[in-house]
VMD Tcl script that builds the backbone (N, CA, C; Angstrom):
set m [mol new atoms 225]
animate dup $m
set s [atomselect $m all]
$s set {name element resname resid chain x y z} {
  {N N MET 1 A -25.159 -24.527 -32.842}
  {CA C MET 1 A -23.946 -24.346 -33.612}
  {C C MET 1 A -23.988 -25.312 -34.796}
  {N N PRO 2 A -23.610 -24.849 -35.984}
  {CA C PRO 2 A -23.616 -25.725 -37.148}
  {C C PRO 2 A -22.682 -26.920 -36.982}
  {N N THR 3 A -23.109 -28.026 -37.553}
  {CA C THR 3 A -22.326 -29.257 -37.541}
  {C C THR 3 A -21.992 -29.606 -38.982}
  {N N TYR 4 A -20.719 -29.907 -39.230}
  {CA C TYR 4 A -20.253 -30.257 -40.568}
  {C C TYR 4 A -19.713 -31.675 -40.566}
  {N N ARG 5 A -19.930 -32.376 -41.674}
  {CA C ARG 5 A -19.352 -33.702 -41.882}
  {C C ARG 5 A -18.393 -33.594 -43.062}
  {N N ILE 6 A -17.136 -33.951 -42.824}
  {CA C ILE 6 A -16.091 -33.840 -43.830}
  {C C ILE 6 A -15.752 -35.231 -44.336}
  {N N GLN 7 A -15.849 -35.402 -45.656}
  {CA C GLN 7 A -15.452 -36.662 -46.274}
  {C C GLN 7 A -14.104 -36.437 -46.956}
  {N N PRO 8 A -13.033 -37.002 -46.397}
  {CA C PRO 8 A -11.727 -36.844 -47.045}
  {C C PRO 8 A -11.615 -37.783 -48.254}
  {N N HIS 9 A -10.644 -37.526 -49.115}
  {CA C HIS 9 A -10.405 -38.421 -50.254}
  {C C HIS 9 A -9.981 -39.799 -49.768}
  {N N GLU 10 A -9.276 -39.835 -48.648}
  {CA C GLU 10 A -8.855 -41.104 -48.054}
  {C C GLU 10 A -9.210 -41.097 -46.577}
  {N N GLY 11 A -9.677 -42.228 -46.083}
  {CA C GLY 11 A -9.968 -42.332 -44.660}
  {C C GLY 11 A -11.440 -42.136 -44.337}
  {N N ALA 12 A -11.712 -42.150 -43.043}
  {CA C ALA 12 A -13.084 -42.074 -42.541}
  {C C ALA 12 A -13.555 -40.620 -42.455}
  {N N PRO 13 A -14.857 -40.406 -42.611}
  {CA C PRO 13 A -15.389 -39.050 -42.440}
  {C C PRO 13 A -15.238 -38.588 -40.997}
  {N N GLN 14 A -15.181 -37.281 -40.815}
  {CA C GLN 14 A -15.143 -36.727 -39.468}
  {C C GLN 14 A -16.178 -35.626 -39.353}
  {N N THR 15 A -16.622 -35.398 -38.139}
  {CA C THR 15 A -17.637 -34.391 -37.852}
  {C C THR 15 A -17.023 -33.305 -36.993}
  {N N VAL 16 A -17.368 -32.052 -37.299}
  {CA C VAL 16 A -16.843 -30.917 -36.548}
  {C C VAL 16 A -17.959 -29.892 -36.374}
  {N N ARG 17 A -17.960 -29.231 -35.210}
  {CA C ARG 17 A -18.919 -28.146 -34.943}
  {C C ARG 17 A -18.167 -26.832 -35.024}
  {N N ALA 18 A -18.665 -25.916 -35.858}
  {CA C ALA 18 A -18.035 -24.614 -36.050}
  {C C ALA 18 A -19.077 -23.630 -36.560}
  {N N LEU 19 A -18.863 -22.357 -36.284}
  {CA C LEU 19 A -19.810 -21.339 -36.730}
  {C C LEU 19 A -19.720 -21.055 -38.222}
  {N N ARG 20 A -18.520 -21.192 -38.785}
  {CA C ARG 20 A -18.427 -20.949 -40.225}
  {C C ARG 20 A -17.402 -21.849 -40.875}
  {N N LEU 21 A -17.569 -21.967 -42.179}
  {CA C LEU 21 A -16.680 -22.716 -43.058}
  {C C LEU 21 A -16.185 -21.724 -44.100}
  {N N ARG 22 A -14.888 -21.697 -44.328}
  {CA C ARG 22 A -14.338 -20.869 -45.400}
  {C C ARG 22 A -13.126 -21.570 -45.979}
  {N N ALA 23 A -12.704 -21.116 -47.156}
  {CA C ALA 23 A -11.549 -21.712 -47.821}
  {C C ALA 23 A -10.769 -20.627 -48.531}
  {N N ASP 24 A -9.464 -20.864 -48.671}
  {CA C ASP 24 A -8.641 -20.030 -49.526}
  {C C ASP 24 A -8.089 -20.936 -50.620}
  {N N ASP 25 A -7.017 -20.550 -51.263}
  {CA C ASP 25 A -6.495 -21.343 -52.378}
  {C C ASP 25 A -5.900 -22.683 -51.959}
  {N N GLU 26 A -5.595 -22.841 -50.664}
  {CA C GLU 26 A -4.923 -24.053 -50.210}
  {C C GLU 26 A -5.623 -24.785 -49.078}
  {N N GLN 27 A -6.329 -24.084 -48.220}
  {CA C GLN 27 A -6.870 -24.673 -46.996}
  {C C GLN 27 A -8.390 -24.508 -46.905}
  {N N VAL 28 A -8.997 -25.398 -46.130}
  {CA C VAL 28 A -10.398 -25.281 -45.718}
  {C C VAL 28 A -10.365 -25.046 -44.214}
  {N N TYR 29 A -11.088 -24.027 -43.750}
  {CA C TYR 29 A -11.079 -23.642 -42.348}
  {C C TYR 29 A -12.478 -23.783 -41.754}
  {N N PHE 30 A -12.556 -24.359 -40.585}
  {CA C PHE 30 A -13.774 -24.408 -39.787}
  {C C PHE 30 A -13.476 -23.550 -38.567}
  {N N GLU 31 A -14.296 -22.505 -38.338}
  {CA C GLU 31 A -13.939 -21.501 -37.335}
  {C C GLU 31 A -15.098 -21.173 -36.396}
  {N N ASP 32 A -14.732 -20.763 -35.188}
  {CA C ASP 32 A -15.666 -20.253 -34.175}
  {C C ASP 32 A -15.326 -18.802 -33.889}
  {N N ARG 33 A -16.277 -18.072 -33.382}
  {CA C ARG 33 A -16.068 -16.670 -32.996}
  {C C ARG 33 A -15.768 -16.655 -31.493}
  {N N VAL 34 A -14.588 -16.158 -31.119}
  {CA C VAL 34 A -14.157 -16.099 -29.731}
  {C C VAL 34 A -13.695 -14.672 -29.434}
  {N N HIS 35 A -14.363 -14.022 -28.487}
  {CA C HIS 35 A -14.015 -12.656 -28.102}
  {C C HIS 35 A -13.935 -11.727 -29.313}
  {N N GLY 36 A -14.891 -11.888 -30.233}
  {CA C GLY 36 A -14.976 -11.011 -31.395}
  {C C GLY 36 A -14.040 -11.335 -32.545}
  {N N ARG 37 A -13.288 -12.423 -32.441}
  {CA C ARG 37 A -12.355 -12.808 -33.510}
  {C C ARG 37 A -12.630 -14.236 -33.949}
  {N N TRP 38 A -12.396 -14.522 -35.224}
  {CA C TRP 38 A -12.548 -15.881 -35.744}
  {C C TRP 38 A -11.328 -16.704 -35.359}
  {N N ARG 39 A -11.563 -17.866 -34.774}
  {CA C ARG 39 A -10.500 -18.777 -34.357}
  {C C ARG 39 A -10.715 -20.143 -35.011}
  {N N PRO 40 A -9.645 -20.764 -35.510}
  {CA C PRO 40 A -9.793 -22.059 -36.175}
  {C C PRO 40 A -10.165 -23.181 -35.197}
  {N N VAL 41 A -11.079 -24.024 -35.633}
  {CA C VAL 41 A -11.424 -25.260 -34.928}
  {C C VAL 41 A -10.700 -26.415 -35.618}
  {N N LEU 42 A -10.673 -26.348 -36.961}
  {CA C LEU 42 A -10.025 -27.383 -37.767}
  {C C LEU 42 A -9.573 -26.748 -39.074}
  {N N GLU 43 A -8.384 -27.126 -39.542}
  {CA C GLU 43 A -7.864 -26.689 -40.831}
  {C C GLU 43 A -7.444 -27.933 -41.603}
  {N N LEU 44 A -7.851 -28.008 -42.873}
  {CA C LEU 44 A -7.488 -29.128 -43.729}
  {C C LEU 44 A -6.993 -28.588 -45.066}
  {N N HIS 45 A -6.048 -29.286 -45.669}
  {CA C HIS 45 A -5.596 -28.899 -46.993}
  {C C HIS 45 A -6.728 -29.190 -47.981}
  {N N LEU 46 A -6.976 -28.268 -48.886}
  {CA C LEU 46 A -8.084 -28.372 -49.833}
  {C C LEU 46 A -8.029 -29.665 -50.647}
  {N N ASP 47 A -6.826 -30.124 -50.986}
  {CA C ASP 47 A -6.677 -31.349 -51.769}
  {C C ASP 47 A -7.086 -32.598 -50.995}
  {N N GLU 48 A -7.174 -32.521 -49.669}
  {CA C GLU 48 A -7.545 -33.666 -48.837}
  {C C GLU 48 A -9.063 -33.863 -48.759}
  {N N VAL 49 A -9.825 -32.807 -49.083}
  {CA C VAL 49 A -11.269 -32.812 -48.851}
  {C C VAL 49 A -12.025 -33.165 -50.124}
  {N N GLU 50 A -12.793 -34.242 -50.049}
  {CA C GLU 50 A -13.636 -34.635 -51.181}
  {C C GLU 50 A -14.978 -33.909 -51.136}
  {N N GLN 51 A -15.574 -33.833 -49.925}
  {CA C GLN 51 A -16.905 -33.251 -49.783}
  {C C GLN 51 A -17.109 -32.749 -48.363}
  {N N VAL 52 A -17.883 -31.666 -48.228}
  {CA C VAL 52 A -18.282 -31.153 -46.924}
  {C C VAL 52 A -19.800 -31.046 -46.923}
  {N N GLN 53 A -20.411 -31.546 -45.864}
  {CA C GLN 53 A -21.861 -31.443 -45.704}
  {C C GLN 53 A -22.172 -30.726 -44.389}
  {N N ARG 54 A -23.278 -29.978 -44.398}
  {CA C ARG 54 A -23.742 -29.281 -43.193}
  {C C ARG 54 A -25.060 -29.918 -42.763}
  {N N ARG 55 A -25.196 -30.111 -41.468}
  {CA C ARG 55 A -26.405 -30.732 -40.933}
  {C C ARG 55 A -27.499 -29.683 -40.749}
  {N N LEU 56 A -28.666 -29.967 -41.304}
  {CA C LEU 56 A -29.841 -29.115 -41.118}
  {C C LEU 56 A -30.824 -29.846 -40.212}
  {N N ASN 57 A -31.188 -29.201 -39.121}
  {CA C ASN 57 A -32.127 -29.799 -38.175}
  {C C ASN 57 A -33.559 -29.473 -38.591}
  {N N GLU 58 A -34.400 -30.477 -38.619}
  {CA C GLU 58 A -35.811 -30.323 -38.965}
  {C C GLU 58 A -36.614 -30.028 -37.696}
  {N N ALA 59 A -37.804 -29.490 -37.881}
  {CA C ALA 59 A -38.670 -29.139 -36.746}
  {C C ALA 59 A -39.070 -30.361 -35.924}
  {N N ASP 60 A -39.141 -31.531 -36.554}
  {CA C ASP 60 A -39.554 -32.740 -35.845}
  {C C ASP 60 A -38.412 -33.427 -35.095}
  {N N GLY 61 A -37.232 -32.812 -35.102}
  {CA C GLY 61 A -36.089 -33.380 -34.392}
  {C C GLY 61 A -35.168 -34.209 -35.273}
  {N N SER 62 A -35.577 -34.498 -36.488}
  {CA C SER 62 A -34.709 -35.236 -37.404}
  {C C SER 62 A -33.753 -34.247 -38.082}
  {N N TRP 63 A -32.830 -34.746 -38.888}
  {CA C TRP 63 A -31.926 -33.864 -39.615}
  {C C TRP 63 A -31.594 -34.458 -40.965}
  {N N ILE 64 A -31.087 -33.604 -41.840}
  {CA C ILE 64 A -30.605 -34.021 -43.150}
  {C C ILE 64 A -29.228 -33.399 -43.353}
  {N N TRP 65 A -28.432 -34.014 -44.221}
  {CA C TRP 65 A -27.116 -33.485 -44.564}
  {C C TRP 65 A -27.207 -32.833 -45.935}
  {N N VAL 66 A -26.752 -31.579 -46.024}
  {CA C VAL 66 A -26.776 -30.809 -47.257}
  {C C VAL 66 A -25.331 -30.551 -47.681}
  {N N THR 67 A -25.020 -30.836 -48.936}
  {CA C THR 67 A -23.661 -30.639 -49.426}
  {C C THR 67 A -23.355 -29.154 -49.556}
  {N N GLU 68 A -22.225 -28.762 -48.995}
  {CA C GLU 68 A -21.747 -27.378 -49.054}
  {C C GLU 68 A -20.758 -27.251 -50.207}
  {N N HIS 69 A -20.820 -26.139 -50.897}
  {CA C HIS 69 A -19.825 -25.857 -51.931}
  {C C HIS 69 A -18.678 -25.109 -51.251}
  {N N VAL 70 A -17.518 -25.721 -51.245}
  {CA C VAL 70 A -16.362 -25.106 -50.614}
  {C C VAL 70 A -15.796 -24.099 -51.611}
  {N N ARG 71 A -15.937 -22.812 -51.267}
  {CA C ARG 71 A -15.484 -21.760 -52.164}
  {C C ARG 71 A -14.493 -20.842 -51.448}
  {N N ARG 72 A -13.644 -20.240 -52.240}
  {CA C ARG 72 A -12.635 -19.332 -51.699}
  {C C ARG 72 A -13.333 -18.107 -51.108}
  {N N MET 73 A -12.891 -17.715 -49.914}
  {CA C MET 73 A -13.470 -16.582 -49.220}
  {C C MET 73 A -12.339 -15.728 -48.656}
  {N N PRO 74 A -12.318 -14.435 -48.930}
  {CA C PRO 74 A -11.229 -13.601 -48.397}
  {C C PRO 74 A -11.310 -13.487 -46.890}
  {N N LEU 75 A -10.174 -13.167 -46.262}
  {CA C LEU 75 A -10.122 -12.979 -44.805}
  {C C LEU 75 A -10.900 -11.763 -44.377}
}
mol reanalyze $m
mol bondsrecalc $m
mol representation Tube
mol addrep $m
């Protein structure tokens, strides 16, 4: 399952595991698929989020963080 690291404008970064990341005009959503439907794991106001990174696992067991572009996505 993808792992995301969220850097807020204020406060400490947090890590969340979710299948997808999407945003609308106001919110950023981290969601899992449950019984065929997308369910929120975490919702944050777009103005609170400075940066979102996704963890990429390397074949040797190490990982790197890649910056995600938070873009508006329709439901």
